[in-house]
Each structure stands twice: as structure tokens, then as C-alpha cells.
C-alpha positions in Angstrom: 77.7 -160.8 92.6 78.1 -162.0 96.2 76.6 -160.4 99.3 78.9 -158.7 101.8 79.1 -160.7 105.0 80.9 -158.1 107.0 80.2 -154.4 106.5 83.2 -153.0 108.4 86.9 -153.9 108.2 86.9 -154.9 111.9 84.1 -157.3 111.4 81.5 -155.0 113.0 78.4 -153.5 111.3 76.5 -150.3 111.1 72.8 -150.4 111.4 71.1 -149.3 108.2 67.6 -148.1 107.3 66.1 -147.6 103.9 63.1 -145.5 103.0 62.0 -146.0 99.4 59.9 -143.1 97.9 57.7 -143.9 94.9 58.3 -147.6 95.9 55.9 -149.2 93.4 55.8 -153.0 93.6 59.1 -152.9 95.6 61.7 -153.8 92.9 64.3 -151.4 94.3 63.4 -152.1 97.9 63.6 -155.8 97.4 67.0 -155.5 95.7 68.4 -153.4 98.5 67.1 -155.9 101.1 68.6 -158.7 99.1 72.0 -157.0 99.3 71.7 -156.9 103.1 70.2 -153.5 103.9 67.2 -153.0 106.2 64.2 -151.6 104.5 62.0 -149.7 107.0 59.4 -148.0 104.8 58.0 -147.7 101.3 55.9 -144.8 100.2 53.5 -144.7 97.2 50.1 -143.2 96.5 49.0 -146.4 94.8 47.4 -148.6 97.4 48.0 -151.7 95.3 51.7 -151.4 96.2 51.0 -152.2 99.9 50.9 -156.0 99.5 54.1 -156.5 97.5 56.1 -154.1 99.7 54.9 -155.5 103.0 55.0 -159.2 102.0 58.4 -159.2 100.2 60.4 -156.6 102.2 58.8 -156.6 105.6 58.7 -152.8 105.4 56.0 -150.4 106.6 53.9 -149.1 103.7 52.7 -145.5 103.7 50.0 -144.9 101.1 50.4 -141.2 100.4 51.6 -138.7 97.9 55.3 -138.0 98.4 54.4 -134.3 98.3 52.6 -134.8 101.6 55.5 -136.5 103.4 57.1 -134.3 106.0 60.7 -134.3 107.0 59.6 -135.3 110.5 57.8 -138.4 109.2 60.8 -139.4 107.2 63.0 -139.0 110.2 60.7 -141.2 112.2 60.8 -144.0 109.6 64.6 -143.9 109.6 64.6 -144.3 113.4 67.9 -144.5 115.1 69.8 -146.2 112.3 73.5 -145.2 111.9 73.3 -145.1 108.1 70.1 -143.7 106.7 69.4 -144.4 103.0 66.9 -142.4 101.0 66.0 -144.3 97.8 63.5 -143.8 95.1 62.5 -143.7 91.5 60.3 -140.7 90.8 57.8 -141.7 88.0 59.7 -141.4 84.8 57.1 -141.3 82.0 57.6 -137.6 81.3 61.3 -138.3 80.4 60.8 -141.7 78.8 61.3 -142.3 75.1 58.0 -144.3 75.3 56.1 -141.2 76.4 55.0 -138.0 74.6 53.9 -136.1 77.7 51.8 -133.0 77.3 52.2 -131.9 80.9 53.7 -128.6 81.8 57.3 -128.5 83.0 56.2 -127.8 86.6 54.0 -130.9 86.6 56.7 -133.1 85.0 59.3 -132.0 87.5 57.4 -131.7 90.7 58.0 -135.4 91.8 61.8 -135.2 91.5 61.6 -131.8 93.3 59.7 -133.5 96.2 62.4 -136.1 96.4 65.0 -133.3 96.5 63.0 -131.4 99.2 63.1 -134.4 101.6 66.7 -135.3 100.9 67.9 -131.8 101.6 65.6 -131.4 104.7 66.6 -134.7 106.4 70.2 -135.1 104.9 70.4 -138.9 105.2 73.9 -140.4 105.0 73.2 -141.9 101.6 70.8 -140.9 98.7 70.2 -143.1 95.7 67.9 -142.3 92.7 67.1 -144.6 89.7 65.4 -143.3 86.6 65.4 -143.2 82.8 68.5 -141.9 81.0 66.6 -139.1 79.4 66.2 -137.3 82.7 70.0 -136.5 82.8 69.6 -134.0 79.9 67.0 -132.0 81.8 67.6 -128.9 83.8 65.7 -130.3 86.8 68.4 -133.1 87.0 71.3 -130.7 87.0 69.5 -128.7 89.7 69.0 -131.8 91.8 72.7 -132.8 91.5 73.8 -129.3 92.3 71.5 -129.2 95.4 73.1 -132.4 96.7 76.6 -130.9 96.1 75.7 -127.8 98.1 74.3 -130.0 100.9 77.8 -131.5 101.2 77.2 -134.8 99.3 79.7 -136.6 97.2 77.8 -137.4 94.0 78.2 -139.9 91.2 75.8 -140.9 88.5 75.9 -142.9 85.3 73.8 -144.6 82.7 73.8 -148.4 83.0 72.9 -151.3 80.7 70.8 -153.7 82.8 71.9 -156.8 81.0 75.4 -156.2 82.4 74.0 -156.6 85.9 72.5 -160.1 85.5 69.1 -158.8 84.2 67.7 -160.8 81.2 66.5 -157.6 79.5 67.8 -154.8 77.3 67.1 -151.8 79.5 69.1 -148.7 80.1 68.7 -146.8 83.4 70.2 -143.7 85.1 71.6 -144.5 88.6 72.7 -141.8 91.1 74.5 -142.4 94.4 75.3 -139.6 96.8 77.0 -139.8 100.2 77.8 -137.6 103.2 80.6 -140.0 104.2 82.9 -139.9 101.2 83.3 -140.6 97.5 80.8 -143.3 96.3 80.1 -145.1 93.0 78.1 -147.9 91.6 80.2 -151.1 91.3 79.8 -153.2 88.2 79.7 -156.9 88.9 82.6 -159.1 87.8 82.1 -161.4 84.8 78.3 -161.5 84.7 77.1 -163.4 81.7 74.2 -161.8 79.9 71.1 -163.9 80.6 68.8 -164.8 77.8 65.0 -165.2 77.6 65.5 -168.9 77.7 67.7 -168.7 80.8 65.0 -166.7 82.5 61.6 -168.3 81.5 62.5 -171.4 79.5 61.4 -173.7 82.3 58.0 -172.2 83.0 54.9 -174.5 82.3 53.3 -174.3 78.9 50.0 -172.3 78.8 47.7 -171.2 76.1 46.6 -167.6 75.2 43.8 -166.6 77.6 44.7 -169.2 80.2 46.5 -169.2 83.6 48.6 -171.9 85.2 46.6 -173.3 88.1 49.4 -173.2 90.6 50.4 -169.6 89.8 47.6 -167.2 88.9 50.3 -164.7 87.6 51.5 -167.2 85.0 48.6 -166.0 82.9 48.5 -164.9 79.3 46.1 -162.4 77.8 43.6 -163.7 75.3 44.1 -163.2 71.5 41.6 -162.5 68.8 41.3 -164.9 65.9 43.3 -162.4 63.8 46.0 -162.0 66.3 46.3 -165.7 66.8 46.8 -166.0 63.0 49.4 -163.2 63.2 51.4 -164.7 66.0 51.4 -168.1 64.2 52.9 -166.3 61.2 55.5 -164.5 63.4 59.1 -165.6 63.6 61.3 -165.0 66.7 63.1 -161.7 66.2 60.9 -161.0 63.1 58.3 -158.3 62.5 54.8 -157.9 61.1 56.6 -157.4 57.7 56.9 -161.2 57.6 53.1 -161.6 57.4 51.0 -161.9 54.3 49.6 -158.5 53.3 46.1 -159.4 54.4 47.2 -159.9 58.0 48.7 -156.5 58.4 47.1 -153.8 60.4 45.6 -150.9 58.3 48.0 -148.5 60.0 51.0 -150.5 58.9 49.9 -150.4 55.3 50.3 -146.7 55.3 53.7 -145.0 54.7 53.6 -143.5 58.2 53.2 -146.9 59.8 56.0 -148.7 58.0 58.6 -147.2 60.4 57.3 -149.1 63.5 58.4 -152.7 63.1 58.9 -153.5 66.8 55.3 -154.4 67.5 53.5 -157.7 67.1 56.8 -159.5 67.5 58.1 -162.6 69.1 61.1 -162.6 71.5 64.2 -164.7 70.8 65.3 -167.4 73.1 69.0 -166.8 72.8 68.9 -163.0 73.5 67.9 -160.8 76.4 64.3 -159.6 76.3 63.3 -156.1 75.1 62.5 -153.5 77.7 59.5 -154.5 79.7 56.8 -151.7 79.6 53.5 -151.3 81.4 51.9 -152.9 78.3 54.2 -155.9 78.2 51.4 -158.5 78.5 50.0 -157.5 75.1 51.2 -159.2 71.8 50.4 -156.0 69.8 52.2 -153.6 72.2 55.8 -154.5 71.4 58.0 -157.5 70.9 56.2 -159.4 73.7 55.2 -162.6 71.9 56.5 -165.8 73.5 59.4 -167.2 71.4 57.5 -170.4 70.6 54.1 -170.6 72.3 51.3 -168.9 70.5 50.6 -166.2 73.0 52.0 -163.1 74.6 54.3 -163.5 77.6 52.5 -164.0 80.9 52.6 -161.6 83.8 54.9 -163.9 85.7 57.3 -164.2 82.8 57.4 -160.4 82.5 58.2 -160.1 86.2 61.0 -162.7 85.9 62.4 -160.8 82.9 62.5 -157.8 85.2 64.6 -160.0 87.5 61.9 -160.5 90.2 62.2 -164.0 91.7 59.7 -166.6 90.5 57.8 -166.6 93.8 57.5 -162.8 94.3 54.2 -162.0 95.8 52.4 -159.2 94.0 48.7 -159.6 95.1 46.8 -161.2 98.0 45.7 -164.8 97.4 42.0 -164.0 97.1 42.5 -161.0 94.7 41.6 -161.3 91.0 44.5 -160.9 88.5 44.2 -157.6 86.6 46.5 -157.5 83.6 46.5 -153.7 83.3 47.1 -153.1 87.1 49.9 -155.7 87.3 51.3 -154.8 84.0 51.8 -151.3 85.3 53.4 -152.4 88.5 55.8 -154.8 86.7 56.7 -152.5 83.8 57.3 -149.5 86.1 59.4 -151.4 88.6 63.1 -151.0 89.2 64.7 -154.3 88.3 65.5 -155.9 91.7 68.9 -157.1 90.4 69.9 -153.5 89.7 68.6 -152.6 93.2 70.8 -155.3 94.6 73.8 -153.9 92.8 73.1 -150.5 94.2 72.7 -152.0 97.7 76.0 -153.9 97.5 77.7 -150.7 96.3 76.4 -148.9 99.4 77.6 -151.7 101.7 81.0 -151.6 100.1 81.0 -147.8 100.7 80.0 -147.8 104.3 82.5 -150.5 105.1 85.4 -148.1 104.8 86.6 -145.5 107.2 86.1 -142.1 105.4 87.5 -140.0 108.3 90.5 -138.9 106.2 88.4 -137.9 103.2 89.2 -134.5 101.5 87.0 -131.5 102.1 83.7 -131.4 100.3 85.1 -128.5 98.1 87.4 -131.2 96.6 84.6 -133.5 95.6 84.1 -134.4 91.9 81.0 -135.5 90.1 81.8 -138.9 88.6 80.3 -139.4 85.1 
């Protein structure tokens, strides 16, 4: 997928400004910047997001709860840009297949409602939201889409397979694009080959479990117990714990109730995309996160690359100690930057056209 060199048919350009709510480690913001958009601000209540946002996107970071962001603040971050783009990925755990949330409906929905509040109050030219597919079946999503329609937005949304966008990972996401300018949609790249685990991380230096590569502290793998070392040595790429001798199996997997969970303690396969990266992707026992041939779990850097972050993406200050749990959360929760880039390129295609002859908003259709 190539970047757009000229945004308008006459060779001119419109100034753009992106504000990314729930920005996390900056996957979406970095992707939008890579496409050619200007990222002005990232907002997240997690202070550890400051470094990756500021270092990789040159954006201002506001460490605060999105519920506390005012319309006036948001307007100020957009500045005088001709095309204002409100982006975000409200934390998705309540709607994820990996989560069994016990929160009340109000608690689960309040973050998306806050995104909706700011979008309707400020009415930027473009709104984009990325999330888990399960959200689309919820009433809160239908209300969000309807609110955009009533605010005179053209809206499209769809479920996408990330491997079709140059991301070496099997991951399905929900992507919404809405515009005040005219009909808008997410463009699928032409003839993108599905990248494999080997394409993505096959050239990284060999490391042992519990060690880090001296020139990249994030190329670090968590330690393994003696039992888990024996287990990974008995594991085949693409296999399961069912391949192990009975004495190696976990007690929970020996029960009838545990026999239906084969996709843990597994090795990845070189010639296929990786499984979905989760916040626990650095742990061998947390999924199919074993390296295809080295006796260890994948490193934090490998997990980030499988999310489509560039190999030199800067997650932490140079003098900060690597925390597997903290960085695993940032990496696993991130929007894959390549998907963000596809969204950004779609926006640039959209604003490059003259929409002055568009039909009235009453004629708009929701594109599924």
C-alpha cells in the first residue's frame, strides 16, 4: 500500500490534525502518521503511554481520563486544521472473547459513550473508531452509529481480517469511519501477501529463555520453570499439550473440563501468521506463544513486530527497566499500526475528492 503524495486533485493539500483518544502505546496514531496525517495529541490515563506517543508520533500527550476531557480542550488540540480527525479505540475487554467481564452495563459502556460525547460536541470532519468485532452486536454500538447519523455524518463500518492488511497475525477487528464531507469507506490494499511468523521475526537474534539481547532490551524472553522447559521441548509447531507425555500435562488438562482448551502451551508455526497477540503474549502457558524453534516464549519485541510495530519502535525510556506485564499490556492492547495506516490512507483518499455535489444527509446509507 503506497502513501498518497498529493491529497487533492489539483495538487494542493488540506491541513490535517488527529487527536487519538485511548491512545495506548500509539499503534493507531503511528499508523495514521505513517499514512501522512498529522497527529496532534494522544490521550490516555496510563502515564506509561507518554513515552511511546511522544517519541514515535511527535504528538502532545495528555495523561487523563477521557471522561475528564472537555470539548474546549479537544478543540484546542485540533487547532486551526482544515480536516479534524477524532480517532480512538475505547478499551475493548468487556466485549472481547478473551474476557468474561463482571462489570455492569453502564461501566462497560461508559468509555464508548465518552468518545461519542466528544465527537458530537466538537463534530470533527472525520471520526474513526477501531475495536473488537463483538462490540457491533451491542446496543451501545447501534446507539453510537445512530448518534453519528443524526449529527450529519456519513458512516461506514466493517469487520476486517488483519492478515489482509499486511499484518502477520490472525486478528479480527471492527473499523468505523464517519465523515461530514461525504460517503467514506475503508479501502482494502491491493494484492497484499499474508505475512508469516518467519517473514516477521525470522531474522531476529537467537536468545534463551530468561535472557535479553544486549542491543535491544525489548528482545527479551520470560524465564521458564524446569517443567515448562521440558514442555516446550516436547512441543511441536502448531501442536498442543496433547502431544506431551501424560506426566507433563497440567492437572487442569487431565480433567474432562480442561481437555477442550488445546490452544495454550503451544508453539507458533513459521509458515503461518501468528495467533492474536494478547496482553499475556510473553508467556508460554498463556496461548500459542512459544517460539517456533527456540525453547522459549516469544520476546516482547517479537510480539510488537507481530502486531506490525516497526523493529525500532521506542516503547520505554532508555534508563527504564523492562516490565513484561506492563509492556505486554501495551503491546497486546495496541491497534496494529499497519491497520492504522490503512485507515489513514483511506481518510486521505476521501479528503482528496470534492464532495460539494454530495447528496443530502437524508440519503446517506450505512455501509456494512
